[in-house]
C-alpha angles and dihedrals in degrees: 000000000000113000116239122226123191114204120190122204087029097150096089147348120013093358095055092044091049091051090053091048095049092045089054088053090057101261122141098239123211109199113211125189142116097253108080096189093055099048095039090053091049092048090051090049092052094046091051087054090056098260130125114248141144136180129232121185108223142152105216091209091061102087099189090051091047091051091049090050091051091050090053093058119090091203142349124203101166131029118191109194098201104138110113144100147174133258123201137339099239121139122256088255094056105028122121110244089216090064091050091049092051092050092048092049096055101032098043112013090042090056090047093049096050094042095048093046096048101034095092090056092044090054094042091055089064095227111051132165129202114190123187119200101210125157142241081257086071090064107033127033124225136185116273092018102084100125095042091043090052092048095048091046084056092052090049090051091051091054095045094047094044090053090056094046094049095048105134094025121104093251130103121209113208132180129199116189113193125200123200108356122174107215131158096255117017101086092031091057093042091053093048096250098313100144095187094054090044091054091048091061089071098030112137094359109134110226107342112195118280126218087252091055091056094041089054091058091046093051091045092053093048094048096053115112112285094254092055113090118190095204095184134356119185111200122191135160114256089248092062116071092166139343089274097038113069126151113226127185113224110229 
């Protein structure tokens, strides 16, 4: 039987690239995101290439909808919790609590919802994998990132705790923590649509990571032998030694 992989946040960026990578590895990929047009187009693309893929419109913060989605699946062998994102760069002193709440809901509660709903199927399959796409922000704080840092620390804690609690069960819990990744939407969304400020984030940085770079590490981790658990993989571009240490070429 073909193994089934559910990928959240599959409408763009790392999620879409991960879906392509897993489909190429022979998985039946279930694309999950809120934007129907994006995931339906990607599912059509993958099917035309000879892969198995289908789209399911879903907001991972909507628990009844998540439960209904889980019920609709015959099986689930891999869950990639990729849906997330950042809002704003305000300091802790000036940030809007509503932005923090939104980030926590998608980055942490979304992971919790999907994992709880699909865990019975992941266990029942006898060889399940839960992968959380966190961030280097989930391990080291930085100025102007308080809400996102807090949310990604939460996502990291979910993965670490779940791994302890599932010890002895046939389920691996993996975490991939990307550093600076240049995608079409992350910084643009974080900076509230300001394209110039979003472009400046990567200005002068030689070869920031691409979505495909991160997806490659995710697919590699998932496709290791079942007894091999990649607890945590931090992935940065060579130009980024730390959040506060980035090499930029002056043009």
